[in-house]
MARTIVEX-621692 format. One record per residue (C-alpha): residue number from 0; residue in one letter; x, y, z. Coordinates in Angstrom, 3 decimals, decimal comma. Layout:
N
(node NUM "A" (X Y Z))
...
***
This chain:
243
(node 0 "M" (-8,546 8,984 -4,130))
(node 1 "Q" (-8,586 6,293 -1,122))
(node 2 "I" (-11,644 5,349 0,745))
(node 3 "G" (-11,406 3,576 3,984))
(node 4 "A" (-14,313 1,715 5,261))
(node 5 "L" (-13,361 0,025 8,493))
(node 6 "G" (-15,235 -1,080 11,483))
(node 7 "D" (-18,917 -1,834 11,144))
(node 8 "I" (-18,426 -2,620 7,387))
(node 9 "H" (-22,250 -3,361 6,090))
(node 10 "G" (-23,105 -0,229 8,457))
(node 11 "A" (-20,712 1,797 6,611))
(node 12 "F" (-21,306 0,963 2,823))
(node 13 "D" (-24,512 3,375 2,510))
(node 14 "T" (-21,939 6,357 3,279))
(node 15 "V" (-19,142 4,923 0,956))
(node 16 "E" (-21,441 4,637 -2,091))
(node 17 "D" (-22,651 8,462 -1,269))
(node 18 "I" (-18,918 9,399 -1,395))
(node 19 "M" (-18,336 7,613 -4,788))
(node 20 "K" (-21,324 9,131 -6,129))
(node 21 "R" (-19,875 12,309 -5,105))
(node 22 "H" (-16,508 11,698 -6,621))
(node 23 "S" (-17,542 9,702 -9,877))
(node 24 "D" (-15,352 12,175 -11,840))
(node 25 "V" (-12,139 11,202 -10,524))
(node 26 "P" (-10,816 7,476 -10,185))
(node 27 "V" (-11,834 6,271 -6,964))
(node 28 "W" (-10,157 3,222 -4,999))
(node 29 "V" (-11,759 1,770 -2,090))
(node 30 "S" (-10,117 0,262 0,680))
(node 31 "V" (-11,693 -2,943 1,918))
(node 32 "G" (-11,296 -4,337 5,643))
(node 33 "G" (-12,669 -6,968 7,375))
(node 34 "F" (-12,974 -9,835 10,110))
(node 35 "E" (-13,683 -12,765 8,354))
(node 36 "T" (-12,734 -13,568 4,554))
(node 37 "D" (-16,558 -13,547 3,736))
(node 38 "D" (-17,068 -9,866 4,852))
(node 39 "Y" (-13,907 -9,083 2,041))
(node 40 "A" (-15,820 -11,245 -0,420))
(node 41 "D" (-19,284 -9,621 0,438))
(node 42 "I" (-18,392 -5,880 0,218))
(node 43 "C" (-16,164 -6,962 -3,280))
(node 44 "S" (-19,380 -8,289 -4,714))
(node 45 "R" (-21,457 -5,154 -3,800))
(node 46 "L" (-18,644 -2,951 -5,372))
(node 47 "D" (-18,666 -4,847 -8,333))
(node 48 "D" (-21,235 -3,151 -10,260))
(node 49 "H" (-20,259 0,265 -9,476))
(node 50 "A" (-18,518 1,706 -12,611))
(node 51 "E" (-16,748 4,447 -10,422))
(node 52 "V" (-14,846 2,387 -8,587))
(node 53 "S" (-11,100 1,884 -10,508))
(node 54 "V" (-9,698 -0,432 -7,910))
(node 55 "I" (-10,606 -2,369 -4,861))
(node 56 "E" (-7,586 -2,369 -2,234))
(node 57 "L" (-8,091 -5,380 0,207))
(node 58 "N" (-6,620 -4,758 3,516))
(node 59 "V" (-5,166 -8,165 4,205))
(node 60 "S" (-2,997 -6,835 7,005))
(node 61 "C" (-5,091 -7,701 10,188))
(node 62 "P" (-6,696 -11,171 10,124))
(node 63 "N" (-4,756 -14,258 11,090))
(node 64 "V" (-1,267 -12,749 11,668))
(node 65 "E" (0,054 -16,166 12,804))
(node 66 "A" (-0,034 -17,319 8,947))
(node 67 "P" (-0,043 -13,912 7,086))
(node 68 "A" (0,565 -15,828 3,904))
(node 69 "E" (-2,131 -18,195 3,908))
(node 70 "S" (-4,516 -15,420 5,304))
(node 71 "A" (-3,535 -13,281 2,248))
(node 72 "A" (-4,354 -15,958 -0,033))
(node 73 "E" (-7,726 -16,742 1,521))
(node 74 "I" (-8,805 -13,116 1,083))
(node 75 "V" (-7,249 -12,296 -2,128))
(node 76 "G" (-8,993 -15,657 -3,910))
(node 77 "A" (-12,598 -14,955 -2,455))
(node 78 "S" (-12,417 -11,459 -3,385))
(node 79 "R" (-11,276 -12,244 -6,714))
(node 80 "L" (-14,108 -14,755 -7,601))
(node 81 "A" (-16,546 -11,691 -6,062))
(node 82 "T" (-15,140 -9,265 -8,408))
(node 83 "R" (-14,071 -8,279 -11,914))
(node 84 "K" (-12,709 -5,273 -10,406))
(node 85 "P" (-8,613 -4,815 -9,965))
(node 86 "L" (-7,621 -5,817 -6,605))
(node 87 "W" (-4,574 -4,559 -4,925))
(node 88 "A" (-3,468 -6,193 -1,610))
(node 89 "K" (-2,371 -3,878 1,241))
(node 90 "L" (-0,009 -5,805 3,208))
(node 91 "S" (1,407 -5,074 6,388))
(node 92 "P" (5,640 -4,707 6,694))
(node 93 "A" (5,202 -6,431 10,349))
(node 94 "V" (5,536 -10,251 9,278))
(node 95 "P" (8,041 -12,313 9,209))
(node 96 "D" (8,730 -12,590 5,182))
(node 97 "I" (6,819 -9,907 3,449))
(node 98 "A" (7,931 -11,290 -0,006))
(node 99 "E" (6,035 -14,572 0,934))
(node 100 "V" (2,978 -12,854 1,906))
(node 101 "A" (3,376 -10,778 -1,694))
(node 102 "R" (3,941 -13,960 -3,850))
(node 103 "A" (1,060 -15,492 -1,984))
(node 104 "A" (-1,289 -12,699 -2,830))
(node 105 "Q" (-0,088 -12,575 -6,556))
(node 106 "A" (-0,658 -16,339 -6,755))
(node 107 "A" (-4,082 -15,888 -5,579))
(node 108 "G" (-5,127 -13,281 -7,961))
(node 109 "A" (-3,972 -9,943 -6,734))
(node 110 "D" (-3,402 -7,644 -9,799))
(node 111 "G" (-1,070 -5,303 -7,396))
(node 112 "L" (0,385 -4,319 -4,038))
(node 113 "S" (0,001 -1,331 -1,599))
(node 114 "L" (2,982 -1,141 0,567))
(node 115 "V" (2,621 -0,459 3,526))
(node 116 "N" (0,146 -0,473 5,976))
(node 117 "T" (0,796 1,401 9,280))
(node 118 "I" (2,717 -0,974 12,179))
(node 119 "R" (1,889 -1,183 15,811))
(node 120 "G" (2,387 1,617 18,358))
(node 121 "L" (1,715 2,861 21,302))
(node 122 "K" (1,496 6,430 23,224))
(node 123 "L" (1,303 7,306 26,604))
(node 124 "D" (0,110 10,359 28,376))
(node 125 "S" (3,141 12,151 29,769))
(node 126 "T" (1,072 13,074 32,869))
(node 127 "T" (-0,870 9,576 33,596))
(node 128 "L" (1,237 7,448 31,930))
(node 129 "Q" (-2,005 5,795 30,659))
(node 130 "P" (-2,582 4,762 26,857))
(node 131 "V" (-3,439 8,213 24,841))
(node 132 "L" (-5,970 6,008 22,518))
(node 133 "G" (-8,998 4,018 23,586))
(node 134 "P" (-7,798 0,684 22,212))
(node 135 "G" (-4,567 1,108 23,839))
(node 136 "Q" (-2,427 0,718 20,552))
(node 137 "G" (-2,681 2,118 17,131))
(node 138 "G" (-1,374 2,119 13,831))
(node 139 "L" (2,197 4,278 13,519))
(node 140 "S" (2,438 6,218 10,292))
(node 141 "G" (4,132 9,125 9,548))
(node 142 "P" (7,972 9,793 8,723))
(node 143 "A" (9,179 6,972 10,727))
(node 144 "L" (7,474 4,714 8,542))
(node 145 "K" (9,428 5,653 5,236))
(node 146 "P" (12,701 3,333 5,398))
(node 147 "I" (10,042 0,475 6,248))
(node 148 "A" (8,207 1,209 3,317))
(node 149 "L" (11,302 1,335 1,388))
(node 150 "A" (12,691 -1,691 2,251))
(node 151 "A" (9,125 -3,403 1,672))
(node 152 "V" (8,798 -1,847 -1,586))
(node 153 "A" (11,905 -3,196 -2,836))
(node 154 "T" (11,725 -6,412 -1,381))
(node 155 "C" (8,146 -7,053 -3,050))
(node 156 "Y" (9,342 -5,350 -6,323))
(node 157 "R" (12,264 -8,171 -6,336))
(node 158 "A" (9,863 -10,847 -4,985))
(node 159 "T" (7,014 -10,360 -7,528))
(node 160 "Q" (7,814 -7,550 -10,119))
(node 161 "M" (3,834 -6,406 -9,576))
(node 162 "P" (2,791 -2,883 -9,811))
(node 163 "I" (3,182 -1,338 -6,527))
(node 164 "V" (1,739 1,614 -4,721))
(node 165 "G" (4,245 3,070 -1,922))
(node 166 "M" (3,162 4,767 0,940))
(node 167 "G" (4,616 5,659 4,221))
(node 168 "G" (6,254 8,801 5,388))
(node 169 "V" (5,707 10,639 2,118))
(node 170 "Q" (6,013 14,261 2,913))
(node 171 "T" (8,124 15,473 0,065))
(node 172 "G" (8,729 15,155 -3,626))
(node 173 "L" (12,102 13,366 -2,714))
(node 174 "D" (10,360 10,757 -0,841))
(node 175 "A" (8,117 10,059 -3,683))
(node 176 "L" (11,155 9,400 -5,877))
(node 177 "E" (12,730 7,193 -3,520))
(node 178 "L" (9,810 5,015 -3,371))
(node 179 "I" (9,621 5,074 -7,245))
(node 180 "A" (13,386 4,186 -7,037))
(node 181 "A" (12,865 1,361 -5,099))
(node 182 "G" (10,066 -0,091 -7,181))
(node 183 "A" (6,825 1,781 -6,774))
(node 184 "Q" (4,978 2,606 -9,933))
(node 185 "H" (2,482 4,849 -7,963))
(node 186 "V" (2,601 6,977 -4,895))
(node 187 "A" (0,168 7,610 -2,095))
(node 188 "L" (-0,181 10,298 0,845))
(node 189 "G" (-1,763 9,552 4,088))
(node 190 "T" (-0,564 11,375 7,562))
(node 191 "V" (0,786 14,530 5,529))
(node 192 "L" (-3,096 15,522 4,471))
(node 193 "F" (-3,809 15,930 8,360))
(node 194 "A" (-1,495 19,169 8,232))
(node 195 "D" (-1,416 20,101 4,689))
(node 196 "A" (-4,376 19,601 2,550))
(node 197 "Q" (-2,215 21,009 -0,498))
(node 198 "A" (0,293 18,322 -0,329))
(node 199 "P" (-0,688 16,439 -3,448))
(node 200 "A" (0,158 19,229 -5,731))
(node 201 "R" (2,936 20,384 -3,859))
(node 202 "V" (4,575 16,810 -3,577))
(node 203 "R" (3,818 16,460 -7,612))
(node 204 "A" (5,611 19,544 -8,267))
(node 205 "Q" (8,578 18,625 -5,921))
(node 206 "L" (8,482 15,190 -7,583))
(node 207 "H" (9,376 16,522 -11,251))
(node 208 "D" (12,014 18,644 -9,704))
(node 209 "A" (13,813 16,035 -7,745))
(node 210 "A" (13,797 14,155 -11,272))
(node 211 "A" (14,769 16,975 -13,398))
(node 212 "A" (17,567 17,921 -10,550))
(node 213 "R" (19,098 14,268 -11,289))
(node 214 "G" (19,244 14,517 -15,092))
(node 215 "W" (16,119 12,717 -15,773))
(node 216 "K" (13,192 14,255 -18,570))
(node 217 "T" (10,377 12,413 -16,150))
(node 218 "Y" (10,279 10,803 -12,793))
(node 219 "E" (9,279 7,454 -14,543))
(node 220 "D" (12,915 7,355 -15,178))
(node 221 "A" (13,939 6,712 -11,757))
(node 222 "Y" (11,577 3,294 -11,732))
(node 223 "A" (13,249 0,648 -9,848))
(node 224 "I" (16,591 2,375 -10,770))
(node 225 "A" (17,524 1,287 -7,063))
(node 226 "H" (17,820 -2,036 -8,244))
(node 227 "D" (20,140 -1,568 -11,063))
(node 228 "E" (23,376 -1,608 -9,154))
(node 229 "T" (22,234 -4,825 -6,874))
(node 230 "L" (21,175 -6,924 -9,915))
(node 231 "S" (24,388 -5,621 -11,957))
(node 232 "A" (26,267 -6,823 -8,998))
(node 233 "R" (24,765 -10,081 -8,043))
(node 234 "A" (25,220 -10,852 -11,887))
(node 235 "T" (28,889 -10,423 -11,518))
(node 236 "L" (28,915 -12,565 -8,582))
(node 237 "D" (27,127 -15,261 -10,240))
(node 238 "E" (29,538 -14,696 -13,203))
(node 239 "R" (32,385 -15,063 -10,946))
(node 240 "S" (30,961 -18,308 -8,910))
(node 241 "S" (30,700 -20,313 -12,526))
(node 242 "V" (34,163 -19,818 -13,281))
***
């Protein structure tokens, strides 16, 4: 499971601790956000002794958007010093070069990547033409995000070869299989859960069916297969260029 603690992170920590204790029988991923680098390091330090926490996900998408690679490296580096837990950096696709950000997170000590976070969106009331959300803009998620997520996963897989959790617009088993083919070792569900609480079991069953329909014994056989033809074509081009 994944737990998000945003806003007043210090005030939310007691609630997060309670949730972690109630779900100690399953692997728990805690997603950490903050306004300053020290916020991330502080929470990671407080989580370090919680045996029920399997992974800490660092939402590095927001701070210092003018220098996303430097910001990611600073947050991951500080968090790495604060905890022994595996750290996965959650990246935004709304950056000039997501591969650069991924490599920066990797160099700073990240163990994996979560791809992708939401992108900025705006919805207006059809009558008043005023923003529906209180803050005005918000994070766009759901099916529209899937092509963006696929591109980010494929790009970061090629750039880093790091373990990746693919997320963004997963509604079916085929959606999950596509992310795996692009280079994700794991897949997470988000928006679909608001409409279908049973989506994890359904998507998992569909994932197995989608893999079998394509002649694979397991969906793991599809891992990064989308890169095979690209890499083969690139190798052929390199050979021709050297002649």
